[in-house]
N, C-alpha and C positions, 0 to 999 in steps of 0.2 A: 468375542466382542470386537467391534469395529472401532477404528480411531475416530474421534469426534473432531471435526474441523469447524472453525468459526470464521465468518466473514467479519471484517472490521467494521463494516457499515459505513455510512456517510460521514466523512471527515472525522472519523473517530480514533484512528490508530495512535493512541498514546502508548508508549512502551509500558507504562505501569498498568494500564488497562489490559493489555495483552498478557502480561505476566500474571495479573490477578486471575484472569479467566483460566489460565493453565493451573495455577496454584489451587483454585477452587474446584478443579476437576471438570470445568465446563467445556474445555477444549484441549485436545492434544496438539493441535496445530492451528495456525491462523492464516487465512488467505489475505494477501496484500497486493491485489492486482494493480489498481490505479496508483497507490503510493509507490510501488516499485517501478512503474512506468515513469513517474515524475522524478523519483530519486533512486536510480539503480544501485547506488551505494548505501542505501538506507540501513541494511543489516550491519554493514561494517561501521557505519556512524554510531549505531546503537552499541555495538560491541566495544567501541572505544570510549564509551561513557557519555556521548552526546545524545541525550534523551529528549531533545526538543520534539514537539509535535511535527508530524510530517507536513510538507508544504503543499500537498495535493489539495485542490479545491473541489474535487469530486463533481465536476460539471459534465463528465462523459465526453468532452471534446476529443479526448485521446481515441475513443472508440469510433468516433466519426472519421478521424484520420485513418485509422486502421481499415475501416469499411470502404474508404474511397481510394485505397491503394497507396497511401502515403507512409506506410510503415508504422511501427510501434514507437510512438513518441508523444510527449506531452505537448499539447497545442500551445501552451503558454511559454514553452521553451523553444519551440520550432521557429526557425528562421523563415521568413516569407519566401515563396518561390521566385 
């Protein structure tokens, strides 16, 4: 049997939702691409008990920056050139 991975989807990663998917056997792990770009310390935040929803707005502007050679960063946090 292969591990099952779930994508968090658009603006969805609430810690409780991710935990419920795992508990229900729907996923063995979860992909957190954009939320981790926005909040690199997200897992540590959750581990310390701060379970607020992620601040990523899922507008894909981070991927535009990546594709245009500006590195992996949130467009909303990036300082102008």
